[in-house]
Phi, psi and omega in degrees: 000358182300125179085002183282327182229130174235137180246127179226094183066242179265011180246137176240126177245127179244111176269131180258104181289134178244133179292111188267337187291323181291328181266343184267320187302313179298321181291313181289329176293317178294318179295319177298320180296314181295315181288329174298318178295326174298314182295321178295319178297316179294322179295320177295319181293320182279344177270358173099006180266356179206177178244132178297326180297327179282331184258009187295315182294311177297325178298314180293320181292314180294323177295315179297317178294320179299319178286325180295328179269325185284326181296316173299328178294321176292325177296315179294330178295324182264007182290130175226146179225125176209159182237131177247119178256112182256108183290323183289320179271353182054052186223148175242131178238118177259120185241128168249120188239129176239092183062238180277350182272124178245130174244117185241143173239130180254136177229158178270125182293335180293340178284346184249131190244341183205167178248130181245149173242120182234163174239170185259007176062026176267122183288332183277309183227093183277134172245144180249119181260137175254119186236146171262118188241153179235201179286177183298135182097348179266126181290124179291153179251119178281113182275317184194153174238142182229157174264348177242136183294326182297320179294319178296318178296321181294317178293316179299319178294319178296317179291321179297319177293320183290322184256358180060047177242145178284147176255126180246132183260114178252018181290131179086001178262158180279143176290152179290146177285138181280000000 
C-alpha cells in the first residue's frame, strides 16, 4: 500500500496501481516483431538484394499492423487511474489518464457517507475492495483492491480519519437481495 494514499491538507489522493507488464508485453512484443520485419525488408531492399516495388505492399501492411497493435500498447503503458477527494470543496474527482488525455468524472462528496470493505467471496484468491459508498441510488466508488485484509483496513481507516467518515467492514456477510 506504500504510496497508495497521500494526504495534503484537505485533499486525499488515492493512486490505483495497475500491473502494466501483463497487459503491455504481448502488444509491444507483437508490434516490435512486425516493425522489425519491416526494417529487415527495407534494409534488404536498400542494400540491393531486393526491389522495393516488389515489397511495397507487405511493407505497408506490416507497418500498419505494427502501428495498429503498438499504439494501444503505448496507451496502456501510460494509463493511470486515481481518485482525488477534496474536503474543502466537498468534491470527488475520478481521473483516468492515458498519456496527455485526461478523462475526469466529478462527484459531490456530500453524497457519500461511509467507507466499506467488502470481499469477492472467492475461496481461492480473495480480494478486499475499499469503496466509498453513499445512500441508496448512489453509485459506489471503488478506491482500491487488496489481497490482504490488513492493507484494506489500513487504507479505509486512513481515509476515514482524513474525511471524518466511518469505515464499515462487510467482509464475510451475505450481499443484500435486489
